[in-house]
Wavefront OBJ file of the C-alpha trace (Angstrom):
o trace
v -52.990 69.676 -59.161
v -54.696 68.690 -55.911
v -51.357 67.656 -54.376
v -49.826 71.072 -55.053
v -52.813 72.847 -53.523
v -52.654 70.609 -50.440
v -48.941 71.287 -50.061
v -49.456 75.057 -50.285
v -52.255 75.001 -47.718
v -50.187 72.903 -45.312
v -47.183 75.189 -45.823
v -49.352 78.198 -44.958
v -50.490 76.503 -41.736
v -46.887 75.681 -40.784
v -45.734 79.249 -41.465
v -48.443 80.582 -39.167
v -46.850 78.541 -36.322
v -43.366 79.977 -36.845
v -42.056 82.191 -34.052
v -40.864 85.138 -36.164
v -38.209 87.452 -34.655
v -39.104 91.037 -33.840
v -37.619 93.974 -35.730
v -35.420 94.750 -32.714
v -34.045 91.173 -32.682
v -33.364 91.251 -36.428
v -31.420 94.506 -36.116
v -29.471 93.209 -33.109
v -28.517 89.981 -34.886
v -27.624 91.841 -38.076
v -25.262 94.205 -36.252
v -23.810 91.263 -34.336
v -23.025 89.425 -37.582
v -21.502 92.567 -39.122
v -19.404 93.203 -35.999
v -18.107 89.645 -35.813
v -17.363 89.676 -39.547
v -15.345 92.884 -39.200
v -13.451 91.517 -36.194
v -12.555 88.319 -38.060
v -11.537 90.330 -41.144
v -9.254 92.546 -39.052
v -7.749 89.540 -37.280
v -7.070 87.676 -40.534
v -5.770 90.843 -42.185
v -3.383 91.341 -39.280
v -2.145 87.766 -39.551
v -1.661 88.201 -43.288
v 0.348 91.376 -42.722
v 2.448 89.694 -40.033
v 3.225 86.600 -42.084
v 3.888 88.649 -45.231
v 6.431 90.767 -43.393
v 8.058 87.656 -41.867
v 8.357 86.009 -45.277
v 9.817 89.160 -46.813
v 12.250 89.617 -43.938
v 13.558 86.052 -43.535
v 12.930 84.259 -46.822
v 13.108 86.800 -49.621
v 15.833 89.126 -48.260
l 1 2 3 4 5 6 7 8 9 10 11 12 13 14 15 16 17 18 19 20 21 22 23 24 25 26 27 28 29 30 31 32 33 34 35 36 37 38 39 40 41 42 43 44 45 46 47 48 49 50 51 52 53 54 55 56 57 58 59 60 61
């Protein structure tokens, strides 16, 4: 039991040293991730549409 208590106390000390991001940084990074995800989704969707139309046009006829 003493080992668990020691671990929890040391974890609390380590967490107090963490440089936590501000609310503004969290929002900025969140919107950045969403924006990049949408851009990648649109790019991959466009490639899928392009290749689907090429397959239908030249291979399926």
